[in-house]
ZAKEPA-143343 format. One line per 8 residues: number of its first residue (from 1); for each residue x, y, z of C-alpha. Coordinates in steps of 0.5 Angstrom, whole numbers, m for minus. Last residue first. Layout:
<recs>
NUM) X/Y/Z | ...
</recs>
This chain:
<recs>
166) m30/26/m13 | m35/28/m9 | m38/21/m7 | m30/19/m6 | m28/13/m10 | m25/16/m17 | m21/22/m15 | m18/20/m9
158) m14/14/m11 | m13/18/m17 | m10/24/m13 | m6/19/m9 | m3/15/m15 | m1/23/m17 | 2/24/m11 | 6/18/m11
150) 9/20/m18 | 10/27/m16 | 16/25/m11 | 17/24/m3 | 9/26/m2 | 9/29/5 | 11/36/2 | 3/36/m1
142) 0/37/6 | m5/32/8 | m11/35/11 | m17/30/13 | m24/34/14 | m29/35/19 | m33/42/18 | m38/41/12
134) m37/33/13 | m33/28/11 | m28/32/7 | m22/30/4 | m17/36/4 | m11/36/0 | m5/40/1 | 0/46/m1
126) m4/49/m8 | m10/47/m5 | m14/40/m8 | m20/39/m5 | m24/33/m4 | m32/32/m2 | m36/28/1 | m32/22/4
118) m35/17/7 | m35/13/0 | m27/13/1 | m28/8/7 | m25/11/13 | m20/7/16 | m17/9/24 | m10/7/27
110) m8/8/34 | m6/14/38 | 2/14/37 | 0/14/29 | m4/11/24 | m9/14/19 | m12/10/14 | m15/12/7
102) m20/7/3 | m22/1/1 | m19/0/m6 | m12/2/m1 | m9/8/2 | m4/9/7 | m3/15/12 | 3/16/17
94) 2/20/23 | 7/25/27 | 3/29/33 | 1/36/32 | m6/35/30 | m7/30/36 | m5/36/42 | m11/40/40
86) m10/46/43 | m4/49/40 | m8/48/33 | m15/51/36 | m11/57/38 | m8/58/31 | m14/56/27 | m18/62/32
78) m12/67/30 | m13/65/22 | m21/65/22 | m22/72/25 | m19/76/20 | m23/74/14 | m30/73/18 | m29/80/20
70) m27/83/14 | m33/80/10 | m38/81/15 | m36/89/15 | m36/89/7 | m43/86/7 | m45/91/13 | m42/96/9
62) m46/95/3 | m53/94/6 | m52/100/11 | m50/104/4 | m56/102/1 | m61/103/6 | m58/110/7 | m58/112/0
54) m66/110/0 | m67/113/6 | m64/120/4 | m68/120/m3 | m74/117/m1 | m78/121/m7 | m81/115/m10 | m76/115/m15
46) m71/114/m9 | m74/109/m6 | m75/105/m12 | m67/106/m14 | m66/103/m7 | m71/97/m7 | m67/96/m14 | m60/96/m10
38) m63/92/m4 | m66/87/m9 | m59/86/m13 | m55/86/m6 | m60/80/m4 | m58/76/m11 | m51/77/m10 | m52/75/m3
30) m55/69/m5 | m50/67/m11 | m45/68/m6 | m48/63/m1 | m50/58/m6 | m42/59/m9 | m40/56/m2 | m36/62/2
22) m30/60/4 | m29/57/11 | m26/51/9 | m20/54/5 | m19/58/11 | m19/53/16 | m14/49/11 | m9/55/10
14) m9/55/19 | m8/48/19 | m3/47/15 | 0/54/17 | 1/51/24 | 4/45/22 | 2/38/21 | 7/32/21
6) 5/27/16 | 9/21/13 | 6/18/7 | 5/11/5 | 2/7/m2 | 0/0/0
</recs>
């Protein structure tokens, strides 16, 4: 069975947390539609003589979106760093193997195998792979854990063809 040795670093966890927290296309679409409705409503209000109110409503919506986005982006990294420091298991070295059955993680705490079908989504980032069991629970495998590109390609192929989201 192909094997990689993984030692997560804080930046791995922070990058993964930021990637997992990115809004879905559904959320972006809903915000775009809501924004369009606010703009149309402000325009109708403006035309009806409520110029000041329409202008204020548009500004409140715009700055609420900006503030929420900035707050979201700024808060993730510190929280992820704190969680990484708190969860001792994230910092322990472990070994990952894969087969036709699934992904096996072995370490000082024990061994666990997760079937490929249990993963509902896979994301490949610039520096790591993320295999999601749910929207909030995922495995992360840094690309630096792969000693060569052929082993990384073998993993890509194993993941891509067997997961529900593959």
